[in-house]
Backbone as JSON, one array per atom type, in Angstrom:
{
  "sequence": "MLEKTTRMNLLYDLYGELLTEKQQQYMEWYYRADLSLGEIAEEVHLSRQAVYDQLHRAETQLEHLEDKLKLLQKGNEREEALRKLEEWVRKVLPPGDPRYEELSSILDRLREKV",
  "N": [[-3.85, -13.81, 6.77], [-5.41, -11.16, 6.4], [-3.06, -9.74, 6.76], [-1.71, -9.76, 4.53], [-3.44, -9.46, 2.69], [-3.64, -6.47, 2.97], [-0.83, -5.73, 2.52], [-0.89, -6.26, 0.03], [-2.45, -4.6, -1.22], [-1.44, -1.93, -0.55], [1.02, -2.35, -2.22], [-0.46, -2.85, -4.61], [-1.82, -0.09, -5.06], [0.84, 1.64, -5.47], [2.27, 0.13, -7.47], [0.12, -0.61, -9.32], [-0.79, 0.14, -11.87], [0.98, -0.43, -13.44], [0.19, -2.93, -13.94], [-1.34, -5.37, -16.61], [-4.46, -4.8, -17.97], [-6.67, -6.95, -17.43], [-5.3, -8.04, -15.05], [-5.28, -6.18, -13.26], [-8.36, -5.59, -13.11], [-8.87, -7.73, -12.02], [-7.05, -8.12, -9.25], [-8.5, -5.62, -8.22], [-11.11, -6.89, -8.0], [-10.83, -9.22, -6.54], [-9.01, -8.3, -3.68], [-10.29, -6.04, -3.33], [-12.56, -5.57, -3.54], [-13.47, -7.82, -2.16], [-13.94, -10.32, -3.54], [-14.66, -13.97, -4.08], [-12.23, -16.33, -5.53], [-13.6, -18.15, -7.02], [-15.89, -16.51, -7.39], [-15.18, -14.56, -9.48], [-14.25, -16.3, -11.85], [-16.61, -16.67, -12.24], [-17.62, -14.64, -13.12], [-16.2, -13.99, -15.03], [-16.15, -16.26, -16.73], [-13.91, -18.0, -16.33], [-11.85, -20.62, -15.43], [-11.69, -21.32, -11.88], [-8.67, -22.16, -11.42], [-7.55, -20.55, -13.44], [-8.0, -17.87, -12.85], [-6.76, -17.78, -10.5], [-4.36, -18.13, -11.38], [-3.72, -16.01, -12.83], [-4.09, -13.85, -10.68], [-1.9, -14.38, -9.02], [0.06, -14.4, -10.85], [0.23, -11.43, -11.29], [0.13, -11.24, -8.3], [3.01, -11.88, -8.02], [4.45, -10.3, -9.7], [3.92, -7.47, -8.47], [5.01, -8.09, -6.47], [8.07, -8.32, -7.47], [8.07, -5.78, -8.24], [8.26, -4.49, -5.84], [10.51, -5.26, -4.77], [12.77, -4.25, -6.13], [12.22, -1.76, -6.41], [11.59, -0.8, -4.18], [9.8, 1.05, -2.6], [7.51, 0.65, -0.94], [8.94, 0.34, 1.23], [10.72, 2.27, 1.31], [8.73, 4.07, 1.98], [7.77, 3.34, 4.66], [9.9, 3.31, 6.16], [10.1, 6.23, 5.79], [7.86, 6.97, 7.16], [8.4, 5.97, 9.87], [10.59, 7.45, 10.64], [9.64, 10.03, 10.83], [7.66, 9.67, 12.63], [9.45, 9.42, 14.61], [10.89, 11.55, 14.79], [8.5, 13.56, 15.9], [7.76, 12.08, 18.1], [10.11, 13.26, 19.65], [10.22, 15.88, 19.18], [7.62, 16.3, 20.86], [8.79, 15.99, 23.26], [11.04, 17.71, 23.75], [9.57, 20.11, 23.37], [7.34, 22.0, 24.65], [3.86, 21.8, 24.42], [1.77, 23.78, 22.87], [3.98, 26.21, 22.91], [5.11, 28.43, 20.37], [6.66, 27.13, 18.54], [6.56, 24.53, 18.72], [3.92, 24.21, 17.62], [4.88, 24.8, 15.11], [6.44, 22.99, 14.11], [4.87, 21.29, 14.72], [3.18, 21.25, 12.58], [5.08, 21.64, 10.24], [6.02, 18.97, 10.11], [3.43, 17.24, 9.68], [2.55, 18.53, 7.17], [4.52, 17.05, 6.06], [4.44, 14.22, 6.24], [2.07, 14.45, 4.57], [3.18, 14.1, 1.8], [4.18, 12.17, 1.69]],
  "CA": [[-4.77, -13.41, 5.19], [-5.2, -9.7, 6.25], [-1.86, -8.9, 6.79], [-1.27, -10.49, 3.15], [-4.37, -8.42, 1.87], [-3.14, -5.42, 3.49], [0.22, -5.64, 1.47], [-1.17, -6.42, -1.48], [-3.46, -3.2, -1.57], [-0.31, -1.17, -0.46], [1.75, -2.81, -3.19], [-1.46, -2.54, -5.57], [-1.56, 1.21, -4.99], [1.99, 2.08, -5.96], [2.27, -0.09, -8.84], [-1.21, -1.3, -9.87], [-0.71, 0.87, -12.85], [2.05, -1.59, -14.45], [-0.04, -4.68, -14.58], [-2.35, -5.7, -17.27], [-5.88, -4.43, -17.28], [-7.16, -7.5, -16.77], [-4.53, -8.23, -13.48], [-5.75, -4.8, -12.42], [-9.28, -5.93, -12.52], [-8.64, -9.28, -11.2], [-6.76, -7.78, -7.97], [-9.75, -5.04, -7.69], [-12.34, -7.91, -7.6], [-10.45, -9.96, -5.04], [-8.67, -7.65, -2.85], [-10.87, -4.4, -2.91], [-14.58, -5.87, -3.6], [-13.65, -9.12, -1.65], [-14.58, -11.28, -4.68], [-13.6, -15.17, -4.6], [-11.7, -16.66, -6.81], [-15.1, -18.75, -7.77], [-17.16, -15.48, -8.27], [-14.41, -13.55, -10.44], [-14.33, -16.93, -12.25], [-17.95, -16.83, -13.05], [-18.24, -13.13, -14.05], [-15.13, -13.7, -16.94], [-16.07, -17.47, -17.57], [-12.97, -18.86, -16.54], [-11.85, -22.05, -14.51], [-11.08, -20.88, -10.96], [-7.09, -22.09, -11.78], [-7.15, -19.76, -14.5], [-8.56, -17.11, -12.32], [-5.93, -17.81, -9.68], [-3.21, -17.93, -12.02], [-3.58, -14.58, -13.31], [-3.85, -13.22, -9.63], [-0.62, -14.97, -8.34], [1.26, -13.62, -11.57], [-0.05, -10.01, -10.65], [1.17, -10.74, -6.62], [4.07, -12.0, -8.18], [4.97, -8.72, -10.64], [4.17, -6.6, -8.01], [6.4, -7.9, -5.61], [9.01, -8.44, -7.81], [8.35, -4.6, -8.3], [8.57, -4.01, -4.57], [12.15, -6.0, -4.62], [13.42, -3.58, -7.13], [11.87, -0.34, -6.52], [11.59, -0.47, -2.89], [8.83, 2.36, -2.83], [6.9, 0.19, 0.18], [9.72, 0.1, 2.19], [10.66, 3.66, 1.7], [7.88, 5.37, 2.7], [7.76, 3.05, 5.71], [10.98, 4.4, 6.45], [10.13, 7.81, 6.22], [7.18, 7.32, 8.68], [8.91, 5.84, 11.24], [11.43, 8.31, 10.85], [8.63, 11.53, 10.82], [7.09, 9.35, 14.15], [10.14, 9.29, 15.97], [10.81, 12.98, 14.96], [7.4, 14.14, 16.09], [7.88, 12.14, 19.14], [11.04, 13.96, 20.14], [9.47, 17.29, 19.46], [7.1, 16.57, 21.93], [9.56, 15.63, 24.76], [11.37, 18.74, 24.01], [9.03, 21.53, 23.25], [5.88, 22.0, 25.81], [2.34, 22.43, 23.75], [1.26, 25.76, 23.0], [4.88, 26.77, 22.44], [4.91, 27.98, 19.08], [7.95, 26.38, 17.55], [6.11, 23.2, 18.52], [2.93, 24.18, 16.55], [5.34, 25.14, 13.93], [7.26, 22.21, 14.01], [4.02, 20.06, 14.26], [2.45, 21.55, 11.14], [5.83, 20.73, 8.63], [5.39, 17.57, 10.22], [1.94, 16.74, 9.05], [3.08, 18.13, 5.67], [5.53, 16.15, 5.24], [3.46, 12.85, 6.09], [0.88, 14.31, 3.59], [3.91, 14.14, 0.69], [4.86, 10.61, 2.01]],
  "C": [[-4.61, -11.72, 5.32], [-4.55, -9.4, 6.29], [-1.34, -8.89, 4.9], [-2.09, -9.66, 2.01], [-3.84, -7.26, 2.06], [-1.78, -4.99, 2.69], [-0.17, -5.59, 0.38], [-2.03, -5.33, -2.41], [-2.5, -1.96, -1.65], [0.46, -1.15, -2.07], [0.82, -2.29, -4.82], [-1.22, -1.02, -5.71], [-0.38, 2.26, -5.75], [2.2, 1.56, -7.2], [1.67, -0.76, -9.56], [-1.21, -1.04, -11.53], [-0.02, 0.48, -13.77], [1.51, -2.7, -14.32], [-1.35, -4.31, -15.64], [-3.42, -5.37, -17.23], [-6.55, -5.55, -16.92], [-6.4, -8.19, -15.41], [-5.45, -6.93, -12.82], [-7.24, -5.16, -12.28], [-9.55, -6.87, -11.83], [-8.54, -8.62, -9.27], [-7.9, -6.92, -7.38], [-10.93, -6.03, -7.22], [-11.76, -8.75, -6.34], [-9.74, -9.26, -3.93], [-9.39, -6.09, -2.34], [-12.37, -4.78, -2.63], [-14.7, -7.21, -3.05], [-14.46, -9.93, -2.41], [-13.65, -12.56, -4.19], [-13.5, -15.61, -5.67], [-12.82, -17.41, -8.13], [-16.34, -17.47, -8.49], [-16.63, -14.6, -9.5], [-14.58, -14.63, -11.74], [-15.69, -16.92, -13.24], [-18.36, -15.64, -13.67], [-17.1, -13.47, -15.54], [-15.47, -15.28, -17.33], [-14.93, -18.24, -17.97], [-13.05, -19.84, -15.76], [-11.12, -20.79, -13.3], [-9.42, -20.57, -11.05], [-7.26, -20.76, -12.52], [-7.32, -18.11, -13.38], [-7.28, -16.63, -10.9], [-4.58, -17.66, -10.18], [-2.93, -16.57, -12.62], [-3.05, -13.76, -11.88], [-2.37, -13.41, -8.73], [0.33, -14.37, -9.52], [1.47, -12.26, -11.04], [0.69, -9.61, -9.32], [2.6, -10.5, -7.18], [4.77, -10.64, -8.31], [5.07, -7.91, -9.15], [5.42, -6.76, -6.57], [7.59, -7.86, -5.73], [9.02, -6.66, -8.07], [8.94, -3.65, -6.91], [10.28, -4.36, -4.56], [12.91, -4.76, -5.25], [13.69, -2.23, -6.41], [11.81, -0.3, -4.79], [10.6, 0.61, -2.29], [7.92, 2.07, -1.69], [7.73, 0.55, 1.38], [10.45, 1.45, 2.42], [9.95, 4.64, 1.99], [7.66, 4.48, 4.13], [8.62, 3.04, 6.51], [11.06, 5.43, 7.22], [9.11, 8.33, 7.25], [7.23, 7.23, 9.7], [9.74, 6.62, 11.62], [10.62, 9.82, 11.37], [8.1, 11.01, 12.21], [8.12, 9.74, 15.33], [10.69, 11.19, 16.11], [10.08, 14.06, 15.56], [7.43, 13.54, 17.52], [8.87, 13.03, 20.25], [10.64, 15.5, 20.16], [8.83, 17.22, 21.03], [7.68, 16.39, 23.45], [10.47, 17.31, 24.67], [10.5, 20.15, 24.3], [7.71, 21.21, 23.78], [4.91, 22.08, 24.08], [2.21, 23.75, 23.63], [2.39, 26.58, 22.73], [4.75, 26.9, 20.71], [5.61, 27.63, 18.48], [7.4, 24.95, 17.84], [5.01, 22.82, 17.9], [3.32, 23.91, 15.12], [5.58, 23.81, 13.45], [6.0, 21.08, 13.62], [3.35, 20.26, 12.81], [3.55, 20.97, 9.7], [5.61, 19.48, 9.29], [4.19, 16.88, 9.47], [1.97, 17.52, 8.15], [3.93, 17.53, 5.09], [5.0, 14.67, 5.16], [2.68, 13.13, 5.01], [1.8, 13.66, 2.41], [4.09, 12.91, 0.53], [4.21, 9.84, 1.17]]
}
């Protein structure tokens, strides 16, 4: 469940603005505030099934967007490439070498932009 929660939070960060306001609210309550389906249903005066259906639609839409746009996948691939490059820099240049510090700084700036 933790893996799904993490993935949904990442997808929501990327694509959440494309969901309806209701779906955004349910996603916030369920995945960020850790409210149960029953607690959300009570808050909005709907059945647990209706809340589940809304969440399921939102999750499906987020997965569909990721299937088409692949922003999460591309971000993960960039992060892996940066990690490998950083590992290579550590092997080739000793810490304290000005080139090492400069490349580390560049990698940090690239990581912030990803």
